[in-house]
Rosetta silent file (secondary structure, phi, psi, omega in degrees, C-alpha in Angstrom):
SEQUENCE: MADVIIVGGSYAGMAAALQLARGRRDVVVLDEGIRRNRFAAHSHGVLGQDGRDPADFAQEARSQLLKYPNVTWINEPATGVETVEDGFVIRTGDATTIWGKRLILATGVRDGLPEIHGLQERWGKAVFHCPYCHGYELEQGPLGVLAIGEISLHQALLIPEWGSTTFFTNGRFEPNDQQLQQLKSRNVRLESERVVEISGSGPGATVHLRDGRKIELAGLFVASMVNASCPIVEQLACEMTETPLGSIIQTSEMKETSIPNVFACGDATRAAGNLTMAMADGVLAGSAAHRSLVFDGLS
SCORE:     score description
SCORE:     0.000 S_00000001
   1 L     0.000  131.096  175.363  124.598   66.012  100.172 S_00000001
   2 E   -75.403  152.937  172.058  124.179   69.777  100.227 S_00000001
   3 E   -70.156  -42.447 -177.514  124.486   71.645  103.482 S_00000001
   4 E  -141.169  134.263  169.476  121.390   73.687  102.653 S_00000001
   5 E  -104.468  129.637  177.482  118.679   73.463  100.012 S_00000001
   6 E  -111.552  120.896  179.123  116.924   76.748   99.285 S_00000001
   7 E   -95.900  104.463 -178.530  113.505   76.501   97.660 S_00000001
   8 L   119.412  120.644 -175.716  113.008   79.720   95.743 S_00000001
   9 L  -114.091   30.392  174.403  115.554   81.781   93.855 S_00000001
  10 L   -88.666 -154.790 -168.499  114.118   85.274   94.039 S_00000001
  11 H   -64.324  -43.475  179.351  115.486   88.043   96.244 S_00000001
  12 H   -66.032  -44.580 -179.178  115.021   86.350   99.647 S_00000001
  13 H   -63.556  -41.919  179.836  116.371   83.027   98.421 S_00000001
  14 H   -68.783  -37.493  177.811  119.419   84.587   96.786 S_00000001
  15 H   -63.847  -39.124  176.449  120.170   86.701   99.861 S_00000001
  16 H   -65.244  -43.781 -178.816  120.056   83.548  102.013 S_00000001
  17 H   -62.500  -36.224 -178.319  122.259   81.657   99.561 S_00000001
  18 H   -64.340  -40.480  178.820  124.853   84.441   99.571 S_00000001
  19 H   -63.950  -42.131 -178.851  125.343   84.235  103.335 S_00000001
  20 H   -69.842  -38.476  178.005  125.769   80.480  103.175 S_00000001
  21 H   -62.438  -41.337  179.676  128.109   80.637  100.188 S_00000001
  22 H   -73.594  -17.883  171.465  130.295   83.105  102.036 S_00000001
  23 L   -86.040    8.300  177.163  130.191   80.746  105.009 S_00000001
  24 L    59.400   41.209  174.007  131.756   78.155  102.661 S_00000001
  25 L  -107.742  150.918  177.980  128.785   75.828  102.770 S_00000001
  26 L   -81.122  124.638 -173.526  127.435   73.864   99.812 S_00000001
  27 E  -125.218  136.753  171.734  124.135   75.366   98.711 S_00000001
  28 E  -117.247  126.165  176.983  121.543   74.222   96.179 S_00000001
  29 E  -108.477  124.322  174.570  118.983   76.762   94.976 S_00000001
  30 E  -102.327  124.998 -174.903  115.803   75.495   93.313 S_00000001
  31 L  -134.236  125.555  177.852  114.102   78.167   91.264 S_00000001
  32 L   -83.253  -13.559  176.042  110.885   78.021   89.279 S_00000001
  33 L    79.311   25.433 -179.252  111.674   81.406   87.730 S_00000001
  34 L  -121.064   89.852  177.633  108.443   83.184   88.730 S_00000001
  35 L   -74.531  143.544  179.116  109.239   86.377   90.646 S_00000001
  36 L   -62.513  -36.837 -176.026  106.330   88.055   92.394 S_00000001
  37 L   -94.452   24.939 -178.770  107.289   91.475   90.989 S_00000001
  38 L   -66.048  -16.130 -178.715  107.693   90.245   87.402 S_00000001
  39 L   -84.556  -12.651 -176.497  104.795   92.477   86.319 S_00000001
  40 L   -96.689  140.297  179.300  106.595   95.689   87.344 S_00000001
  41 L   -89.430  -17.431 -178.118  109.069   97.478   85.093 S_00000001
  42 L  -138.235  145.032  177.543  110.680   99.456   87.912 S_00000001
  43 E  -116.495  113.770 -176.312  111.550   98.711   91.512 S_00000001
  44 L  -109.061  160.408  177.540  111.442  101.760   93.756 S_00000001
  45 L    81.255   10.695  178.960  112.351  102.352   97.379 S_00000001
  46 L  -102.037  114.190 -174.609  115.397  100.046   97.264 S_00000001
  47 L   -56.768  126.066  179.579  118.421  101.872   98.625 S_00000001
  48 L    82.677   -8.970 -178.694  121.100  102.170   95.947 S_00000001
  49 L  -132.510   19.653 -172.409  118.860  100.563   93.305 S_00000001
  50 L   -59.745  124.684  177.495  115.925  102.978   93.192 S_00000001
  51 L    86.823    2.655 -176.691  114.011  102.770   89.911 S_00000001
  52 E   -77.053  149.725  173.779  115.916   99.823   88.523 S_00000001
  53 L   -63.422  120.195 -176.762  114.245   97.127   86.418 S_00000001
  54 H   -62.797  -26.617  176.938  113.700   94.303   88.929 S_00000001
  55 H   -67.149  -41.434  177.264  114.466   91.690   86.275 S_00000001
  56 H   -65.721  -40.565  178.370  117.924   93.223   85.700 S_00000001
  57 H   -58.703  -48.715 -178.554  118.436   93.475   89.445 S_00000001
  58 H   -64.639  -40.402 -179.180  117.606   89.789   89.899 S_00000001
  59 H   -64.960  -42.339  178.602  119.795   88.723   86.977 S_00000001
  60 H   -65.911  -41.053  178.625  122.821   90.606   88.295 S_00000001
  61 H   -60.591  -41.961  178.802  122.292   89.203   91.791 S_00000001
  62 H   -64.956  -41.714 -179.839  122.165   85.685   90.374 S_00000001
  63 H   -62.237  -41.320  178.095  125.325   86.252   88.310 S_00000001
  64 H   -66.426  -41.054 -179.363  127.206   87.453   91.371 S_00000001
  65 H   -63.062  -41.065 -175.964  125.928   84.537   93.446 S_00000001
  66 L   -75.441   -1.754  171.162  126.981   81.940   90.881 S_00000001
  67 L   -72.653  -17.637  176.396  130.573   83.153   91.035 S_00000001
  68 L   -82.061  121.593 -174.796  130.781   81.160   94.247 S_00000001
  69 L   -69.077  -13.588 -179.205  131.755   77.594   93.279 S_00000001
  70 L   -92.981   12.145  176.789  129.831   76.109   96.222 S_00000001
  71 E  -110.621  126.529  174.712  126.456   77.309   94.852 S_00000001
  72 E  -113.170  129.603 -178.440  124.426   75.074   92.531 S_00000001
  73 E  -111.982  126.629 -179.891  121.434   76.584   90.725 S_00000001
  74 E  -123.111  120.985 -179.525  118.696   74.317   89.391 S_00000001
  75 L   -84.218   68.307  178.775  115.892   75.742   87.253 S_00000001
  76 L  -145.809  146.842  173.985  113.208   73.396   88.542 S_00000001
  77 L   -77.245  154.208  170.624  110.353   73.702   91.042 S_00000001
  78 E   -85.193  123.651 -175.912  110.333   71.686   94.241 S_00000001
  79 E  -110.884  -16.611 -178.460  107.413   69.264   94.010 S_00000001
  80 E  -157.704  156.044 -179.727  107.901   66.992   97.008 S_00000001
  81 E  -142.361  144.608  174.971  109.774   66.688  100.276 S_00000001
  82 E  -134.458  132.482  175.187  110.664   63.850  102.643 S_00000001
  83 E   -86.710  124.504  179.541  112.177   64.215  106.095 S_00000001
  84 E  -118.865  175.336 -171.619  115.023   61.742  106.635 S_00000001
  85 L   -57.795  -41.440 -174.855  117.310   61.050  109.587 S_00000001
  86 L  -108.696   17.899  178.199  120.056   63.470  108.578 S_00000001
  87 E   154.747 -130.248 -173.434  118.033   66.084  106.742 S_00000001
  88 E  -141.806  149.198  172.496  115.645   66.330  103.836 S_00000001
  89 E  -117.477  123.801  179.349  115.110   64.905  100.383 S_00000001
  90 E  -108.022  132.593  172.221  113.568   67.243   97.830 S_00000001
  91 E   -99.744  138.329 -177.880  112.008   66.042   94.585 S_00000001
  92 E  -105.910  176.153 -177.600  112.036   68.442   91.661 S_00000001
  93 L   -63.054  -25.546  178.191  109.827   68.883   88.636 S_00000001
  94 L   -98.707   20.130  175.340  112.088   66.714   86.493 S_00000001
  95 L    72.038   14.052  172.921  112.038   63.883   89.100 S_00000001
  96 L   -74.401  147.017  174.154  115.535   64.661   90.410 S_00000001
  97 E  -114.586  137.790 -177.876  116.122   64.041   94.126 S_00000001
  98 E  -129.640  132.909  179.421  118.357   66.304   96.199 S_00000001
  99 E  -101.846  140.910  177.202  119.561   65.689   99.740 S_00000001
 100 E  -149.414  149.532  179.264  120.245   68.520  102.192 S_00000001
 101 E   -78.819  -32.697  179.291  120.973   68.919  105.903 S_00000001
 102 E  -130.416  159.579 -177.917  118.946   72.116  106.204 S_00000001
 103 E  -134.026  130.570  173.887  116.047   73.571  104.257 S_00000001
 104 E  -118.054  124.452  178.994  115.171   77.218  103.622 S_00000001
 105 E   -95.769  107.943  175.599  111.756   78.025  102.211 S_00000001
 106 L  -121.377   50.007 -166.625  111.920   81.194  100.133 S_00000001
 107 L   -73.577  -19.435 -173.378  108.926   80.183   98.082 S_00000001
 108 L    70.655 -171.514 -178.756  107.297   83.568   97.721 S_00000001
 109 E  -137.404  163.838  170.099  103.556   83.945   97.298 S_00000001
 110 E  -105.596  139.527 -179.508  100.945   84.228   94.604 S_00000001
 111 E   -90.464  126.012  174.880   98.707   87.290   94.592 S_00000001
 112 E  -100.646  116.555 -176.381   94.964   86.707   94.555 S_00000001
 113 L  -106.317  156.655  174.500   93.108   89.685   93.088 S_00000001
 114 L   -56.370  145.282 -177.941   89.383   90.474   92.925 S_00000001
 115 L   -82.890   80.222  178.406   87.748   88.953   89.860 S_00000001
 116 L  -123.513  129.815 -176.345   87.180   92.147   87.907 S_00000001
 117 E   -55.817  127.641  176.715   87.684   92.199   84.160 S_00000001
 118 L    89.215  -11.389 -176.386   90.989   93.842   83.225 S_00000001
 119 L   -66.036  -48.264 -179.390   92.351   94.094   86.773 S_00000001
 120 H   -60.917  -37.892 -177.630   95.009   91.390   86.385 S_00000001
 121 H   -66.155  -25.843 -179.622   96.136   92.863   83.061 S_00000001
 122 H   -97.353   -0.143 -178.476   96.885   96.235   84.697 S_00000001
 123 E   -63.144  127.610 -179.089   98.609   94.673   87.747 S_00000001
 124 L    83.700   -8.017  179.648  102.067   96.169   88.207 S_00000001
 125 L  -110.552  -50.409  176.844  101.394   98.790   85.521 S_00000001
 126 L  -136.650   -5.470  175.968   98.585  100.928   86.905 S_00000001
 127 E  -116.526  125.732 -170.912   97.196   98.674   89.659 S_00000001
 128 E  -135.243  166.144  173.773   99.449   98.297   92.700 S_00000001
 129 L  -114.880  -18.372 -173.711   99.487   97.041   96.271 S_00000001
 130 L  -123.502  112.024  179.036  102.338   99.137   97.780 S_00000001
 131 H   -69.211  -27.123  178.457  102.322  102.949   97.693 S_00000001
 132 H   -68.602  -26.256  178.741  105.890  103.117   98.967 S_00000001
 133 H   -84.847  -31.096 -169.564  106.966  101.172   95.880 S_00000001
 134 H  -131.767  -12.963 -171.022  104.860  103.010   93.296 S_00000001
 135 L   -65.710  -40.462 -174.746  103.082  106.033   94.789 S_00000001
 136 H   -60.550  -39.438 -176.514  105.701  108.743   94.214 S_00000001
 137 H   -71.303   -9.593  179.001  105.835  108.154   90.456 S_00000001
 138 H   -82.123    0.113  168.055  102.088  108.791   90.128 S_00000001
 139 L    56.329   36.285  176.622  102.872  112.522   90.464 S_00000001
 140 L    59.803   28.294  175.530  100.029  113.300   92.895 S_00000001
 141 L   -76.493  177.951  178.867   97.439  112.401   90.273 S_00000001
 142 L   -66.776  131.829 -175.421   93.957  111.076   91.095 S_00000001
 143 E  -123.145  161.874  177.897   94.213  107.726   92.879 S_00000001
 144 E  -136.288  155.929  171.793   91.842  104.967   93.884 S_00000001
 145 E  -126.247  126.454  178.759   91.614  102.183   96.449 S_00000001
 146 E   -99.538  120.394 -175.565   89.571   99.088   95.624 S_00000001
 147 L   -74.596  138.448  167.613   88.112   97.441   98.707 S_00000001
 148 L  -113.774   -7.762 -177.978   88.462   93.719   99.374 S_00000001
 149 L   162.249 -168.017 -177.566   87.138   94.053  102.934 S_00000001
 150 L   -62.800  -27.599  179.569   87.661   96.111  106.069 S_00000001
 151 L   -57.110  -25.833 -177.228   91.438   95.674  105.716 S_00000001
 152 H   -73.222  -14.435  176.525   91.245   98.106  102.777 S_00000001
 153 H   -58.923  -38.785  178.926   90.309  100.972  105.094 S_00000001
 154 H   -57.557  -46.560  177.924   93.983  101.178  106.070 S_00000001
 155 H   -61.878  -44.827 -176.571   94.944  101.704  102.432 S_00000001
 156 H   -61.688  -32.550  178.897   92.192  104.269  101.879 S_00000001
 157 H   -81.187  -23.208 -177.688   93.452  106.347  104.812 S_00000001
 158 H   -87.617  -40.763 -170.546   97.095  106.057  103.734 S_00000001
 159 H   -60.263  -28.895  178.025   96.931  106.651   99.974 S_00000001
 160 H   -56.970  -15.233  173.605   95.981  110.381  100.166 S_00000001
 161 H   -59.041  -24.713 -174.396   99.646  111.010  100.981 S_00000001
 162 L  -110.121   -5.371  179.179  100.268  110.483   97.257 S_00000001
 163 L   163.126  164.810  177.748   97.205  112.076   95.660 S_00000001
 164 L   -60.979  137.044 -165.155   93.484  112.756   95.936 S_00000001
 165 E  -124.231  135.612  170.429   91.816  109.435   96.645 S_00000001
 166 E  -110.518  131.132 -179.720   88.558  107.687   95.794 S_00000001
 167 E  -102.941  109.500  178.869   87.631  104.646   97.875 S_00000001
 168 E   -88.376  101.393 -176.762   85.671  102.102   95.817 S_00000001
 169 L   -72.828  -28.336  166.950   83.842  100.063   98.460 S_00000001
 170 L    55.041   28.703  179.543   82.509   97.728   95.729 S_00000001
 171 L    73.558    7.306 -176.917   80.051   95.959   98.005 S_00000001
 172 L  -103.728  -10.710 -175.360   82.906   94.555  100.086 S_00000001
 173 L  -159.613  134.738  177.777   82.966   97.063  102.924 S_00000001
 174 L  -123.128  105.724 -177.055   80.530   99.488  104.566 S_00000001
 175 L   -63.244  141.936  173.624   82.280  102.066  106.805 S_00000001
 176 L   -83.905 -178.650 -174.208   80.727  102.775  110.198 S_00000001
 177 H   -60.485  -42.948 -179.996   80.273  106.310  111.538 S_00000001
 178 H   -64.396  -42.664  179.857   83.743  106.501  113.070 S_00000001
 179 H   -66.919  -37.550  176.375   85.367  105.196  109.899 S_00000001
 180 H   -60.920  -38.941  178.904   83.371  107.629  107.777 S_00000001
 181 H   -67.404  -38.477  177.568   84.687  110.463  109.923 S_00000001
 182 H   -63.086  -44.476  179.597   88.246  109.197  109.489 S_00000001
 183 H   -63.834  -40.373  178.748   87.826  109.054  105.722 S_00000001
 184 H   -62.253  -40.845 -179.012   86.319  112.556  105.695 S_00000001
 185 H   -65.656  -20.778  178.349   89.274  113.908  107.677 S_00000001
 186 L  -100.967    8.411  178.388   91.575  112.528  104.962 S_00000001
 187 L    58.133   35.748  178.415   89.406  113.999  102.164 S_00000001
 188 L   -87.267  128.720  178.015   88.723  110.532  100.761 S_00000001
 189 E   -86.669  131.468  178.377   85.798  110.363   98.333 S_00000001
 190 E   -92.529  135.685  175.212   83.528  107.335   98.762 S_00000001
 191 E  -129.870  112.406 -175.194   82.200  105.485   95.704 S_00000001
 192 L   -95.330  -11.429  179.568   79.711  102.712   96.468 S_00000001
 193 L   -66.341  142.855 -178.307   78.787  101.751   92.887 S_00000001
 194 L   -65.500  142.461  174.798   80.150   98.357   91.843 S_00000001
 195 E   -89.240  128.095 -177.463   83.322   98.216   89.731 S_00000001
 196 E  -112.853  -17.486 -178.349   82.825   96.061   86.630 S_00000001
 197 E  -162.526  149.342  170.510   86.015   96.636   84.651 S_00000001
 198 E  -121.066  127.991 -178.954   89.481   98.170   84.729 S_00000001
 199 E  -131.373  172.744  178.917   90.895   99.332   81.401 S_00000001
 200 L   141.167  148.443 -179.868   93.839  101.261   79.997 S_00000001
 201 L  -121.610  -20.708  178.119   96.795  100.703   77.710 S_00000001
 202 L  -115.918 -148.232  175.495   99.311  103.293   78.889 S_00000001
 203 L   -62.615  147.389  176.946   99.936  104.966   82.222 S_00000001
 204 L    88.226  174.975 -178.171   96.911  105.112   84.463 S_00000001
 205 E  -145.267  145.459  174.668   93.708  103.130   84.706 S_00000001
 206 E  -107.242  123.596  178.479   90.063  103.692   83.870 S_00000001
 207 E   -95.678  120.728  179.645   87.564  102.366   86.401 S_00000001
 208 E   -98.078  124.721 -179.467   84.263  101.334   84.815 S_00000001
 209 E   -99.540  158.200 -175.803   81.265  101.406   87.168 S_00000001
 210 L   -61.436  -29.791 -179.268   78.073   99.396   86.856 S_00000001
 211 L   -84.098    6.313  176.023   75.975  102.497   86.219 S_00000001
 212 L    98.462  -11.836  179.404   78.074  103.357   83.164 S_00000001
 213 L   -71.997  153.336  175.980   80.298  106.025   84.680 S_00000001
 214 E  -126.685  135.959  179.760   84.048  105.969   84.090 S_00000001
 215 E  -121.880  122.186 -178.589   86.631  107.372   86.474 S_00000001
 216 E   -88.045  131.223 -178.572   90.151  108.103   85.235 S_00000001
 217 E  -129.220  150.570  169.883   92.962  107.431   87.690 S_00000001
 218 L   -75.246  -29.191  178.515   96.727  107.765   87.710 S_00000001
 219 E  -166.951  150.669  179.115   96.817  104.561   89.751 S_00000001
 220 E  -122.358  131.324  179.922   94.592  102.112   91.607 S_00000001
 221 E  -108.408  138.783  178.099   95.643  100.366   94.813 S_00000001
 222 E  -147.526  138.221  175.929   94.272   97.039   95.996 S_00000001
 223 L   -81.194  128.174  179.458   95.357   94.629   98.717 S_00000001
 224 L   -93.669  148.603  171.729   95.976   91.161   97.313 S_00000001
 225 E   -86.139  131.370 -173.755   95.231   87.915   99.127 S_00000001
 226 E  -109.645  152.302  170.629   98.402   85.835   99.322 S_00000001
 227 E  -147.046  143.676  179.745   99.122   82.134   99.462 S_00000001
 228 E   -59.168  135.860 -168.512  102.397   80.232   99.579 S_00000001
 229 L   -98.109   16.326 -177.215  103.244   79.161   96.059 S_00000001
 230 L  -131.524  132.662 -176.280  104.999   75.840   96.730 S_00000001
 231 H   -65.977  -22.308 -175.457  103.378   72.489   97.626 S_00000001
 232 H   -71.890  -18.548  175.422  106.133   71.443  100.020 S_00000001
 233 H   -60.726  -44.690  178.128  105.035   74.064  102.564 S_00000001
 234 H   -71.296  -38.274 -179.453  101.842   72.053  103.046 S_00000001
 235 H   -63.360  -36.258  178.158  103.666   68.720  102.813 S_00000001
 236 H   -74.242  -18.634 -177.427  105.995   69.708  105.650 S_00000001
 237 L    61.879   42.376  174.239  102.961   70.795  107.722 S_00000001
 238 L   -62.721  141.677  174.070  104.634   74.010  108.819 S_00000001
 239 L   -65.550  138.057 -177.228  102.580   75.983  111.311 S_00000001
 240 E  -114.327  157.095  174.415  100.898   78.894  109.571 S_00000001
 241 E  -115.225  127.514  178.593   99.712   82.275  110.786 S_00000001
 242 E   -85.523  130.495  176.965   96.381   83.591  109.537 S_00000001
 243 E  -125.211  166.945  176.769   96.355   87.263  108.581 S_00000001
 244 L   -61.051  -14.534 -178.365   93.677   89.449  106.994 S_00000001
 245 L  -110.328   12.186  177.341   95.567   89.004  103.714 S_00000001
 246 E   122.570 -177.576 -176.880   95.992   85.222  103.815 S_00000001
 247 E   -89.766  135.633  175.195   98.143   82.523  105.418 S_00000001
 248 E  -125.658  158.969 -179.840  101.869   82.998  105.955 S_00000001
 249 E   -73.642  129.952  179.605  104.511   80.636  107.322 S_00000001
 250 L   -78.646  129.906  178.323  105.045   81.121  111.049 S_00000001
 251 L  -135.043  161.257  172.576  108.686   81.732  111.972 S_00000001
 252 L   -81.013 -179.494  177.324  110.740   82.728  114.997 S_00000001
 253 L   -62.241  -24.540  178.688  112.819   85.895  115.130 S_00000001
 254 L   -99.122   20.714  173.116  115.637   83.855  113.584 S_00000001
 255 L    67.342   21.650  174.549  113.375   82.664  110.742 S_00000001
 256 E   -82.352  137.541  175.512  113.002   79.116  112.106 S_00000001
 257 L   -87.733 -175.663  177.864  109.734   77.385  111.273 S_00000001
 258 L   -74.186  -10.001  179.340  107.874   74.916  113.490 S_00000001
 259 L   -98.585  125.449 -179.050  109.752   72.080  111.737 S_00000001
 260 L   -54.523  136.032  176.825  113.286   71.448  113.071 S_00000001
 261 L    68.667   14.219  173.997  116.053   72.549  110.659 S_00000001
 262 E  -115.017  125.086  178.966  113.576   74.242  108.325 S_00000001
 263 E  -114.265  160.878  178.728  113.824   77.999  107.943 S_00000001
 264 E  -145.730  150.378 -177.186  111.633   80.370  105.921 S_00000001
 265 L  -155.884  166.351  176.785  112.009   83.913  104.641 S_00000001
 266 H    86.366 -160.825 -173.066  110.581   86.513  102.306 S_00000001
 267 H   -62.772  -23.844  178.843  106.998   87.250  101.385 S_00000001
 268 H   -68.706  -10.591 -179.237  105.821   83.767  102.400 S_00000001
 269 H  -115.707    7.173 -175.742  106.526   84.797  106.013 S_00000001
 270 L  -131.256  139.603  175.783  105.123   88.348  105.912 S_00000001
 271 L   -69.309  -29.998  176.290  101.610   89.726  105.659 S_00000001
 272 L  -146.256  142.381 -177.862  103.092   92.622  103.694 S_00000001
 273 L  -158.177  177.041  174.318  106.547   93.024  102.271 S_00000001
 274 L  -149.252 -176.596 -173.980  108.774   94.499   99.625 S_00000001
 275 H   -61.541  -43.567 -179.182  112.075   93.754   97.939 S_00000001
 276 H   -62.743  -44.493  178.976  114.208   95.225  100.723 S_00000001
 277 H   -63.528  -38.048  179.515  112.365   93.299  103.423 S_00000001
 278 H   -62.641  -44.838  179.597  112.675   90.092  101.405 S_00000001
 279 H   -64.351  -43.168  179.152  116.438   90.485  101.093 S_00000001
 280 H   -61.594  -42.031  176.405  116.821   91.293  104.794 S_00000001
 281 H   -59.160  -42.453 -179.785  114.755   88.229  105.669 S_00000001
 282 H   -64.341  -40.810  176.955  116.972   86.097  103.447 S_00000001
 283 H   -58.710  -44.098 -178.578  120.139   87.372  105.098 S_00000001
 284 H   -66.645  -44.757 -179.630  118.722   86.445  108.497 S_00000001
 285 H   -65.334  -41.998 -179.953  117.527   82.995  107.391 S_00000001
 286 H   -63.857  -44.714  179.529  120.808   82.185  105.647 S_00000001
 287 H   -68.652  -35.233  178.344  122.955   83.180  108.597 S_00000001
 288 H   -66.747  -41.291  177.052  120.642   81.359  111.029 S_00000001
 289 H   -63.966  -39.696  178.091  120.831   78.162  108.975 S_00000001
 290 H   -62.144  -45.694 -179.259  124.612   78.471  108.849 S_00000001
 291 H   -64.367  -34.837  178.696  124.873   78.891  112.609 S_00000001
 292 H   -64.971  -35.720  176.611  122.650   75.879  113.178 S_00000001
 293 H   -65.390  -35.420 -178.585  125.054   73.769  111.114 S_00000001
 294 H   -75.457  -50.201 -167.656  127.953   75.018  113.219 S_00000001
 295 H   -91.990  -25.884 -177.991  126.520   74.899  116.720 S_00000001
 296 L   -66.381  -24.686 -179.423  123.942   72.096  116.644 S_00000001
 297 L   -86.526   -3.844 -179.661  126.703   69.539  116.226 S_00000001
 298 L   -80.896  139.791  179.367  128.665   70.676  119.288 S_00000001
 299 L   -85.441    0.000    0.000  128.388   68.524  122.379 S_00000001
């Protein structure tokens, strides 16, 4: 029996596993191999790793983690979970069963984007969700924000820090008088014509409007709707928190979920996040799970 099973082997999961490995606990990491930032060629805003290829970053982190003999890495998704008297039983994609005393959900999320032709293909290349991760490299070129609802007003007011901004309301949001004044004060241009396509093969993106106009941008920002990407979150019936960007797993300050001995970390527990936040979350969840193993057994 493992001390802790970690579902998800991206940055949060590996950070959690590292704390537990250094606490000399037996850890099993289940990884489906689908990182959220797999579409991006560079990871910015990460102290000491600014601009690095996130795939290389993840590979090196995994190599360092697997130097600990008490870490087992399994390249399989978690497909089922059962709560037993002394912990949990996880079923994997190849029908293997794994027993663990504690469970950490580092499942990540899937991004749901507006259904606009070409948008998904430019995701991570010229279409982004985080200006702190990608805005500086756009060199103060013309930028856009694609509305998914009122939540996008926040982006439209923020993005001018990185370049002149057009707010494509796209039939999803109609600013009121106060909001119009806020947008005007930030020199944001409003575009109400529907967006029908996003194109481009190199840097930048071309926004195609329904009336035939095309607007060239250095980058387009859009808020994605997120959902937890692993079925066991629903099977465990963890309490969820509804946010304007989707459902996230509810946790305490120490990353405990509503289910005893189940912890969660990373993007599945945050309405918005980045690589640094995911790693910090993992450190907290891993150390909290370790402490629970130590102190819960004391009389």
